C-alpha positions as a Markdown table, in Angstrom:
| # | Residue | x | y | z |
|---|---|---|---|---|
| 1 | Asn | 16.7 | -58.0 | 128.4 |
| 2 | Leu | 17.9 | -56.5 | 131.6 |
| 3 | Ala | 19.3 | -53.1 | 130.7 |
| 4 | Gln | 21.0 | -52.2 | 134.0 |
| 5 | Leu | 22.1 | -54.5 | 136.7 |
| 6 | Thr | 24.0 | -53.2 | 139.7 |
| 7 | Phe | 25.5 | -55.3 | 142.5 |
| 8 | Asn | 27.0 | -52.5 | 144.6 |
| 9 | Ser | 25.0 | -52.6 | 147.8 |
| 10 | Thr | 26.5 | -49.3 | 149.0 |
| 11 | Met | 25.9 | -47.4 | 145.8 |
| 12 | Gln | 25.0 | -43.7 | 145.9 |
| 13 | Tyr | 22.4 | -42.5 | 143.4 |
| 14 | Asp | 23.3 | -39.8 | 140.9 |
| 15 | Pro | 20.9 | -36.9 | 141.3 |
| 16 | Asp | 20.7 | -36.7 | 137.6 |
| 17 | Glu | 19.9 | -40.4 | 137.2 |
| 18 | Ala | 16.6 | -41.0 | 135.4 |
| 19 | His | 15.2 | -43.3 | 138.1 |
| 20 | Asp | 16.6 | -42.6 | 141.5 |
| 21 | Asp | 15.0 | -44.2 | 144.6 |
| 22 | Gly | 12.2 | -41.7 | 144.8 |
| 23 | Ala | 13.7 | -39.3 | 147.4 |
| 24 | Gly | 12.7 | -36.3 | 145.4 |
| 25 | Tyr | 10.0 | -35.6 | 142.9 |
| 26 | Asp | 9.9 | -33.7 | 139.6 |
| 27 | Asp | 7.9 | -30.6 | 140.0 |
| 28 | Asn | 6.7 | -30.9 | 136.4 |
| 29 | Gly | 4.8 | -34.1 | 137.2 |
| 30 | Phe | 5.1 | -37.6 | 135.6 |
| 31 | Asp | 5.4 | -36.5 | 132.0 |
| 32 | Asp | 9.0 | -37.9 | 131.6 |
| 33 | Gly | 9.2 | -40.3 | 134.6 |
| 34 | Asn | 12.3 | -38.6 | 136.0 |
| 35 | Trp | 12.7 | -37.7 | 139.6 |
| 36 | Asp | 14.3 | -34.4 | 140.7 |
| 37 | Ala | 16.6 | -35.2 | 143.7 |
| 38 | Ala | 17.0 | -31.5 | 144.6 |
| 39 | Pro | 17.2 | -31.2 | 148.4 |
| 40 | Gln | 14.3 | -28.7 | 148.6 |
| 41 | Asp | 12.0 | -31.3 | 147.0 |
| 42 | Gln | 13.0 | -34.3 | 149.0 |
| 43 | His | 10.2 | -34.3 | 151.5 |
| 44 | Asp | 7.3 | -32.5 | 149.8 |
| 45 | Asp | 3.7 | -33.3 | 150.7 |
| 46 | Gly | 2.6 | -34.1 | 147.2 |
| 47 | Tyr | 0.9 | -30.8 | 146.5 |
| 48 | Asn | 3.5 | -28.9 | 144.5 |
| 49 | Gln | 2.0 | -29.9 | 141.2 |
| 50 | Tyr | -0.9 | -27.6 | 142.0 |
| 51 | Asp | 0.5 | -24.8 | 144.1 |
| 52 | Glu | 3.8 | -23.4 | 145.2 |
| 53 | Tyr | 3.9 | -25.6 | 148.3 |
| 54 | Asp | 3.5 | -23.5 | 151.4 |
| 55 | Gln | 6.6 | -23.2 | 153.5 |
| 56 | Gln | 5.1 | -25.0 | 156.5 |
| 57 | Gly | 4.4 | -28.1 | 154.3 |
| 58 | Gly | 0.9 | -28.3 | 155.9 |
| 59 | Gly | -1.5 | -28.1 | 153.0 |
| 60 | Tyr | -2.9 | -26.0 | 150.2 |
| 61 | Asp | -1.6 | -22.6 | 149.3 |
| 62 | Asp | -4.5 | -20.0 | 149.8 |
| 63 | Gln | -3.0 | -17.8 | 147.1 |
| 64 | His | -3.6 | -20.6 | 144.5 |
| 65 | Tyr | -6.6 | -22.3 | 146.1 |
| 66 | Pro | -9.0 | -19.8 | 147.7 |
| 67 | Glu | -11.7 | -21.2 | 150.0 |
| 68 | Glu | -14.3 | -21.5 | 147.3 |
| 69 | Gln | -11.9 | -23.6 | 145.2 |
| 70 | Gly | -10.9 | -26.0 | 147.9 |
| 71 | Gly | -8.0 | -24.3 | 149.6 |
| 72 | Asp | -8.3 | -24.5 | 153.4 |
| 73 | Tyr | -11.6 | -26.3 | 153.0 |
| 74 | Ala | -14.7 | -24.3 | 153.6 |
| 75 | Glu | -16.2 | -25.1 | 157.1 |
| 76 | Asp | -19.7 | -25.5 | 155.6 |
| 77 | Gln | -18.4 | -28.2 | 153.3 |
| 78 | Tyr | -16.3 | -30.3 | 155.7 |
| 79 | Asp | -17.5 | -29.1 | 159.0 |
| 80 | Asn | -14.9 | -29.7 | 161.7 |
| 81 | Thr | -13.6 | -33.1 | 160.6 |
| 82 | Gln | -10.4 | -31.8 | 158.9 |
| 83 | Pro | -7.3 | -32.2 | 161.1 |
| 84 | Ala | -5.3 | -29.2 | 162.3 |
| 85 | Glu | -3.2 | -27.6 | 159.6 |
| 86 | Asp | 0.1 | -28.4 | 161.3 |
| 87 | Asp | -0.7 | -32.1 | 161.5 |
| 88 | Val | 0.8 | -33.1 | 158.1 |
| 89 | Phe | 0.3 | -36.9 | 158.5 |
| 90 | Ser | -3.4 | -36.6 | 159.5 |
| 91 | Asn | -4.0 | -34.1 | 156.7 |
| 92 | Leu | -2.5 | -36.5 | 154.1 |
| 93 | Ile | -4.6 | -39.3 | 155.4 |
| 94 | Tyr | -7.6 | -37.1 | 155.3 |
| 95 | Gln | -6.9 | -36.1 | 151.7 |
| 96 | Met | -6.5 | -39.8 | 150.7 |
| 97 | Gln | -9.7 | -40.8 | 152.4 |
| 98 | Asp | -11.5 | -37.9 | 150.7 |
| 99 | Asn | -10.1 | -39.1 | 147.4 |
| 100 | Asp | -9.0 | -35.6 | 146.5 |
| 101 | Pro | -8.2 | -35.7 | 142.7 |
| 102 | Arg | -5.4 | -33.1 | 143.3 |
| 103 | Leu | -3.4 | -35.5 | 145.5 |
| 104 | Leu | -1.5 | -37.8 | 143.1 |
| 105 | Arg | 1.6 | -38.3 | 145.3 |
| 106 | Ala | 1.5 | -39.2 | 149.0 |
| 107 | Ser | 4.8 | -38.9 | 150.7 |
| 108 | Phe | 5.2 | -40.0 | 154.3 |
| 109 | Phe | 9.0 | -40.2 | 154.1 |
| 110 | Asp | 10.7 | -40.1 | 157.5 |
| 111 | Phe | 7.4 | -39.5 | 159.4 |
| 112 | Arg | 8.3 | -42.4 | 161.7 |
| 113 | Ile | 4.7 | -43.6 | 161.6 |
| 114 | Gly | 5.4 | -47.2 | 162.7 |
| 115 | Asp | 3.0 | -50.1 | 162.3 |
| 116 | Ile | 0.0 | -48.1 | 163.6 |
| 117 | Gly | 0.5 | -45.4 | 161.1 |
| 118 | Ala | 1.0 | -48.0 | 158.3 |
| 119 | Glu | -2.4 | -49.4 | 159.1 |
| 120 | Asp | -3.9 | -45.9 | 158.8 |
| 121 | Val | -2.2 | -45.5 | 155.4 |
| 122 | Ala | -3.5 | -48.9 | 154.4 |
| 123 | Ala | -7.1 | -48.0 | 155.2 |
| 124 | Ala | -6.8 | -44.7 | 153.3 |
| 125 | Ile | -5.1 | -46.1 | 150.2 |
| 126 | Glu | -7.4 | -49.0 | 149.7 |
| 127 | Thr | -10.3 | -46.9 | 148.5 |
| 128 | Asn | -8.3 | -44.1 | 146.9 |
| 129 | Thr | -8.4 | -44.0 | 143.1 |
| 130 | Asn | -6.1 | -41.0 | 142.5 |
| 131 | Val | -2.8 | -41.5 | 144.3 |
| 132 | Thr | -0.2 | -43.1 | 142.0 |
| 133 | Leu | 3.0 | -42.6 | 144.1 |
| 134 | Leu | 3.3 | -43.7 | 147.7 |
| 135 | Asp | 6.4 | -43.1 | 149.7 |
| 136 | Cys | 6.5 | -44.9 | 153.1 |
| 137 | Gly | 10.3 | -44.8 | 153.3 |
| 138 | Gln | 12.1 | -44.6 | 156.7 |
| 139 | Asn | 9.1 | -45.1 | 158.9 |
| 140 | Asp | 10.0 | -47.9 | 161.3 |
| 141 | Ile | 7.5 | -50.2 | 159.8 |
| 142 | Thr | 7.9 | -53.9 | 160.8 |
| 143 | Asp | 6.4 | -57.1 | 159.4 |
| 144 | Lys | 3.2 | -56.4 | 161.4 |
| 145 | Gly | 2.5 | -53.1 | 159.6 |
| 146 | Phe | 3.6 | -54.4 | 156.2 |
| 147 | Glu | 1.3 | -57.4 | 156.4 |
| 148 | Val | -1.6 | -54.9 | 156.5 |
| 149 | Leu | -0.2 | -52.2 | 154.2 |
| 150 | Ile | 0.9 | -54.4 | 151.3 |
| 151 | Pro | -2.4 | -56.1 | 150.5 |
| 152 | Ala | -4.1 | -52.7 | 150.6 |
| 153 | Ile | -1.5 | -51.4 | 148.1 |
| 154 | Gly | -2.2 | -54.4 | 145.9 |
| 155 | Asn | -5.8 | -53.2 | 145.6 |
| 156 | Ser | -4.9 | -49.6 | 144.8 |
| 157 | Arg | -3.7 | -47.6 | 141.8 |
| 158 | Ile | -0.1 | -47.2 | 143.0 |
| 159 | Arg | 2.5 | -47.3 | 140.3 |
| 160 | His | 5.5 | -46.0 | 142.1 |
| 161 | Leu | 6.1 | -47.5 | 145.6 |
| 162 | Trp | 8.9 | -46.6 | 148.0 |
| 163 | Leu | 9.2 | -48.8 | 151.1 |
| 164 | Arg | 12.9 | -48.4 | 151.6 |
| 165 | Asp | 14.7 | -48.1 | 155.0 |
| 166 | Asn | 12.2 | -50.0 | 157.2 |
| 167 | Tyr | 12.1 | -53.4 | 158.9 |
| 168 | Met | 10.6 | -55.6 | 156.2 |
| 169 | Gly | 11.6 | -59.2 | 157.1 |
| 170 | Pro | 11.2 | -62.4 | 155.2 |
| 171 | Ser | 7.6 | -62.9 | 156.2 |
| 172 | Ser | 6.3 | -59.6 | 154.9 |
| 173 | Ala | 8.6 | -60.0 | 151.8 |
| 174 | Ala | 6.6 | -63.1 | 151.1 |
| 175 | Val | 3.4 | -61.1 | 151.4 |
| 176 | Leu | 4.9 | -58.6 | 149.0 |
| 177 | Ala | 5.8 | -61.4 | 146.6 |
| 178 | Asp | 2.3 | -62.7 | 146.6 |
| 179 | Met | 1.0 | -59.2 | 145.8 |
| 180 | Leu | 3.5 | -58.6 | 143.0 |
| 181 | Ala | 2.7 | -61.9 | 141.3 |
| 182 | Gln | -0.8 | -60.6 | 140.7 |
| 183 | Asn | -0.3 | -56.9 | 140.5 |
| 184 | Glu | -0.5 | -55.1 | 137.1 |
| 185 | Met | 0.0 | -51.5 | 138.3 |
| 186 | Ile | 3.3 | -51.1 | 140.0 |
| 187 | Thr | 6.2 | -50.2 | 137.7 |
| 188 | Glu | 8.8 | -49.0 | 140.2 |
| 189 | Leu | 9.5 | -50.5 | 143.6 |
| 190 | Ser | 12.1 | -49.6 | 146.2 |
| 191 | Ile | 12.6 | -51.8 | 149.2 |
| 192 | Gly | 16.3 | -51.1 | 149.8 |
| 193 | Lys | 17.7 | -51.1 | 153.3 |
| 194 | Asn | 15.2 | -53.6 | 154.8 |
| 195 | Gln | 15.7 | -57.1 | 156.2 |
| 196 | Thr | 14.3 | -59.4 | 153.6 |
| 197 | Leu | 17.4 | -61.7 | 153.7 |
| 198 | Ser | 17.9 | -64.4 | 151.1 |
| 199 | Thr | 14.6 | -66.2 | 151.6 |
| 200 | Gly | 12.6 | -63.0 | 151.1 |
| 201 | Ala | 14.6 | -62.0 | 148.1 |
| 202 | Ala | 14.0 | -65.5 | 146.6 |
| 203 | Asp | 10.3 | -65.1 | 147.1 |
| 204 | Ile | 10.3 | -61.7 | 145.4 |
| 205 | Ala | 12.4 | -63.0 | 142.5 |
| 206 | Ser | 10.0 | -65.9 | 142.1 |
| 207 | Ala | 7.1 | -63.4 | 141.8 |
| 208 | Leu | 8.7 | -61.8 | 138.8 |
| 209 | Arg | 8.1 | -65.0 | 136.9 |
| 210 | Glu | 4.4 | -63.9 | 136.9 |
| 211 | Asn | 4.8 | -60.1 | 137.0 |
| 212 | Asn | 5.2 | -58.4 | 133.6 |
| 213 | Thr | 4.7 | -54.8 | 134.8 |
| 214 | Leu | 7.6 | -54.0 | 137.1 |
| 215 | Thr | 10.4 | -52.2 | 135.3 |
| 216 | Ala | 12.7 | -51.1 | 138.1 |
| 217 | Leu | 13.5 | -52.7 | 141.5 |
| 218 | Trp | 15.7 | -51.5 | 144.3 |
| 219 | Ile | 16.5 | -54.3 | 146.8 |
| 220 | Tyr | 20.0 | -53.3 | 147.9 |
| 221 | Ser | 21.2 | -53.5 | 151.5 |
| 222 | Asn | 19.0 | -56.5 | 152.4 |
| 223 | Glu | 21.6 | -59.1 | 153.1 |
| 224 | Ile | 20.2 | -61.3 | 150.3 |
| 225 | Gly | 23.5 | -63.1 | 150.0 |
| 226 | Asp | 24.6 | -65.4 | 147.1 |
| 227 | Asp | 21.3 | -67.4 | 147.3 |
| 228 | Gly | 19.2 | -64.3 | 146.9 |
| 229 | Ala | 21.4 | -63.0 | 144.0 |
| 230 | Ala | 21.2 | -66.4 | 142.3 |
| 231 | Ala | 17.4 | -66.3 | 142.6 |
| 232 | Phe | 17.3 | -63.1 | 140.6 |
| 233 | Ala | 19.8 | -64.3 | 138.1 |
| 234 | Asp | 17.6 | -67.3 | 137.5 |
| 235 | Ile | 14.5 | -65.3 | 136.5 |
| 236 | Leu | 16.2 | -62.7 | 134.4 |
| 237 | Ser | 15.9 | -64.8 | 131.2 |
| 238 | Gln | 12.2 | -65.3 | 131.9 |
| 239 | Asn | 11.1 | -61.8 | 132.9 |
| 240 | Gln | 10.6 | -59.4 | 129.9 |
| 241 | Ser | 9.8 | -56.2 | 131.7 |
| 242 | Leu | 12.4 | -55.6 | 134.4 |
| 243 | Ala | 14.9 | -53.1 | 133.0 |
| 244 | Glu | 16.7 | -52.0 | 136.2 |
| 245 | Leu | 17.7 | -54.1 | 139.2 |
| 246 | Tyr | 19.8 | -52.8 | 142.1 |
| 247 | Leu | 21.1 | -55.5 | 144.4 |
């Protein structure tokens, strides 16, 4: 039942493709499930579904969210605990911890947060009930960070997960596989340009025997080799949900 299977590990995504790797977001929200890959939207902070996204990328637009409505949070409500406006990472973490219902998409793309930052994201996402898209792509996260972040994601409401272009090795790929085998939320997962190798790929493929929720998986540029590709080929006849697989 696999609708699209691509083996080109150096493929370039078509900006008009219905499911690119999550680099850009559709300003109209999730109504059609398509991502807009327009350059100006590639690194938004997740707020443009509510405001016009201020040019500094640092928070809410006062024109659309005056103080009494939550824009530039009122001091008497949040005291002095909110990070500085120009600290985008800390502000996103703050919004996640505060479970702000307006924050549906948390993009940390290319923030270079490393393992320590990944642990901060893990702590914030574990108790958040509103964020459905999490982008931690291109952040220098290694197995150490992923082994904290992935279990937290498994306990969250994340449906679209981008972990591409990091340093996920076989050990954290195994942790991801364990999470996927039990997860019933994630529908799209991008882990391209990591280091899962064939063993990590085989673990993830095995998890898809149990997972009936994932519809699209990007695992290109992971040196999965023939053994990894064979592992995915073996499960395709058993998995009924996966519609797109990029190797």
